[in-house]
C-alpha positions as CSV (number, residue, x, y, z in Angstrom):
1,M,100.5,128.1,96.2
2,V,100.5,126.1,99.5
3,R,97.0,125.5,100.9
4,S,95.9,124.0,104.1
5,T,94.2,120.7,103.8
6,E,90.8,122.2,104.5
7,R,91.2,125.0,102.0
8,L,92.6,122.6,99.4
9,L,89.5,120.4,99.6
10,N,87.1,123.3,99.6
11,D,88.9,124.9,96.6
12,A,88.9,121.6,94.7
13,R,85.2,121.0,95.3
14,I,84.3,124.5,94.1
15,M,86.6,124.5,91.0
16,I,85.7,121.0,89.9
17,N,82.0,121.2,90.4
18,N,81.6,124.6,88.7
19,A,83.9,123.6,85.9
20,L,81.7,120.5,85.2
21,T,78.4,122.5,85.3
22,D,79.3,125.5,83.2
23,P,79.3,124.6,79.4
24,F,81.3,127.7,78.4
25,I,84.1,126.9,80.9
26,Q,84.1,123.3,79.8
27,D,84.5,124.4,76.1
28,R,87.4,126.7,76.9
29,L,89.1,124.2,79.1
30,M,88.7,121.5,76.5
31,E,90.8,123.5,74.1
32,Y,93.7,123.1,76.5
33,G,93.2,119.4,77.0
34,Y,90.9,119.5,80.1
35,T,88.1,117.3,78.8
36,S,85.1,116.4,81.0
37,D,86.8,113.0,81.7
38,R,90.0,114.7,82.8
39,I,88.1,117.0,85.2
40,Q,86.1,113.9,86.4
41,A,89.5,112.3,87.2
42,G,90.3,115.4,89.3
43,K,86.9,114.9,91.1
44,A,87.9,111.3,91.8
45,L,91.1,112.6,93.4
46,Y,89.1,115.0,95.5
47,E,86.8,112.3,96.7
48,I,89.7,110.0,97.6
49,A,91.4,112.8,99.5
50,L,88.2,113.6,101.4
51,T,87.6,109.9,102.2
52,T,91.2,109.3,103.4
53,L,91.0,112.5,105.5
54,Q,87.9,111.3,107.2
55,K,89.3,107.8,107.7
56,Q,92.5,109.3,109.2
57,Q,90.4,111.4,111.6
58,A,88.3,108.3,112.6
59,D,91.4,106.1,113.1
60,Y,93.2,108.8,115.1
61,G,90.0,109.1,117.3
62,E,90.2,105.4,117.8
63,Q,93.8,105.7,118.9
64,I,92.9,108.4,121.4
65,S,90.1,106.2,122.8
66,A,92.4,103.2,123.0
67,T,95.1,105.2,124.8
68,A,92.5,106.4,127.3
69,A,91.3,102.9,127.9
70,L,94.8,101.7,128.4
71,N,95.6,104.4,130.9
72,Q,92.5,103.7,132.9
73,A,93.2,99.9,132.9
74,W,96.8,100.5,134.0
75,D,95.8,102.9,136.8
76,E,93.4,100.3,138.2
77,A,95.9,97.4,137.8
78,K,98.7,99.5,139.4
79,A,96.6,100.3,142.5
80,S,95.8,96.6,143.1
81,Y,99.4,95.5,142.3
82,M,101.0,98.1,144.7
83,R,98.6,97.1,147.5
84,L,99.6,93.5,147.1
85,V,103.3,94.4,146.8
86,K,103.2,96.4,150.1
87,I,101.5,93.5,151.9
88,T,104.0,91.0,150.5
89,R,106.9,93.1,151.6
90,V,105.6,93.0,155.1
91,A,104.9,89.3,154.9
92,F,108.4,88.4,153.8
93,K,110.3,91.2,155.5
94,G,114.0,90.2,155.7
95,D,113.6,87.4,153.2
96,A,115.7,88.6,150.4
97,G,115.3,85.4,148.4
98,T,111.6,85.6,148.3
99,A,111.7,89.3,147.6
100,T,113.9,88.6,144.6
101,R,111.7,85.7,143.5
102,L,108.7,87.9,143.5
103,G,110.5,90.9,142.0
104,I,109.4,93.3,144.8
105,T,112.8,94.8,145.6
106,G,113.7,98.3,144.5
107,K,111.4,100.8,142.8
108,R,108.5,99.9,140.5
109,K,109.0,100.7,136.8
110,D,107.4,103.8,135.4
111,N,107.2,102.6,131.8
112,L,104.5,100.1,130.8
113,A,106.8,97.4,129.4
114,G,108.9,97.4,132.6
115,W,105.8,97.5,134.9
116,L,104.2,94.5,133.0
117,L,107.4,92.4,133.5
118,Q,107.4,93.2,137.2
119,A,103.7,92.4,137.6
120,Q,104.0,89.2,135.5
121,Q,106.8,88.0,137.7
122,F,105.0,88.8,140.9
123,Y,101.7,87.1,140.0
124,S,103.2,84.1,138.3
125,N,105.7,83.2,141.0
126,A,103.3,83.9,143.9
127,L,100.4,81.8,142.4
128,S,102.7,78.9,141.6
129,S,104.3,78.7,145.1
130,P,102.1,77.0,147.7
131,D,104.6,78.0,150.5
132,L,104.2,81.7,149.5
133,L,100.5,81.4,149.3
134,T,100.3,79.9,152.8
135,T,102.2,82.9,154.2
136,L,100.3,85.5,152.2
137,A,97.0,84.0,153.4
138,K,97.9,85.0,156.9
139,Y,97.7,88.6,155.7
140,G,94.4,88.2,153.9
141,V,95.9,87.7,150.5
142,T,94.1,84.7,149.0
143,P,94.7,83.1,145.6
144,A,91.4,84.5,144.5
145,K,92.6,88.1,145.3
146,L,95.9,87.4,143.4
147,E,94.0,86.0,140.4
148,A,91.7,89.0,140.4
149,A,94.6,91.4,140.4
150,Q,96.3,89.3,137.8
151,S,93.2,89.6,135.6
152,E,93.6,93.4,135.8
153,M,97.1,93.0,134.6
154,Y,95.9,90.9,131.7
155,A,93.4,93.6,130.9
156,V,96.3,96.1,130.6
157,E,98.1,93.7,128.2
158,V,95.0,93.5,126.0
159,A,94.5,97.3,126.1
160,N,98.1,97.8,125.2
161,Q,97.7,95.5,122.2
162,R,94.7,97.4,121.1
163,Q,96.4,100.7,121.5
164,E,99.4,99.5,119.3
165,K,96.9,98.2,116.7
166,E,95.1,101.5,116.6
167,K,98.4,103.4,116.5
168,G,99.5,101.5,113.5
169,E,96.2,102.0,111.7
170,A,96.3,105.7,112.4
171,Q,99.8,105.9,111.0
172,D,98.8,104.1,107.9
173,A,95.8,106.3,107.5
174,T,97.9,109.4,107.9
175,Q,100.3,108.2,105.1
176,A,97.3,107.4,102.8
177,R,95.8,110.9,103.6
178,D,99.1,112.7,102.9
179,A,99.6,110.8,99.6
180,A,96.0,111.6,98.5
181,I,96.3,115.2,99.4
182,A,99.6,115.5,97.5
183,S,98.0,114.0,94.4
184,L,95.0,116.3,94.6
185,N,97.3,119.3,95.2
186,K,99.4,118.5,92.2
187,W,96.3,118.1,89.9
188,L,94.7,121.3,91.2
189,S,97.9,123.3,90.7
190,D,98.0,122.3,87.1
191,F,94.3,122.9,86.6
192,V,94.5,126.4,88.1
193,A,97.4,127.3,85.8
194,I,95.6,126.2,82.7
195,A,92.3,127.7,83.8
196,R,94.0,131.1,84.2
197,I,95.2,130.8,80.6
198,A,91.9,129.5,79.2
199,L,89.8,132.1,80.9
200,E,92.2,135.0,81.1
201,E,89.7,137.2,79.2
202,R,86.8,136.2,81.4
203,P,88.0,137.0,84.9
204,Q,84.4,136.7,86.3
205,L,84.5,133.0,85.2
206,L,87.8,132.5,87.0
207,E,86.2,133.9,90.1
208,S,83.3,131.5,89.7
209,L,85.9,128.8,90.0
210,G,87.3,130.4,93.1
211,I,90.4,131.5,91.2
212,L,91.3,135.1,92.1
213,K,93.7,137.4,90.3
214,P,97.2,137.3,91.7
215,S,97.7,140.2,94.0
């Protein structure tokens, strides 16, 4: 029987705890090899599954937060960058060489990797060229303003690194959760099958374990 993760964990908790606290059920299950230690092993699988689920949810939440932080940092950096690009295009209108040097020709990249390359080229070449800085200063673009905008770009790089880190951790946590759930599901499937046999004459005890008669 395929169960949702939530139902699987709830069923496992009820079955295992009730099996461990009812002496009669324990005696009947023991006849079929399900000793207290074996049931405790199932409880350990349940606890691992629960822990990995909680960690996966926490890591996924961190990924969502990291993505939101990245988007906010990028929006701020793009606004500053585009303002400077527009001014620079006016300052060097008709100067194809400088436009190419600063990477301000054509459309801006929509993807993060492409945008970062364009922004890195712009800030690096502008700040390292005294002749360009002299011209830009006539339009109110000082080195301090360029460095401040460049710092916003660096913040995007840091936020992107954090997002990738959180993404990787969330993927690892998802794999760990899936493996733990699969192990618990296999154990519970065998346990239910044996419990049905061991307690077939006591359906009320099966119900106490949360095991209903097949419809």
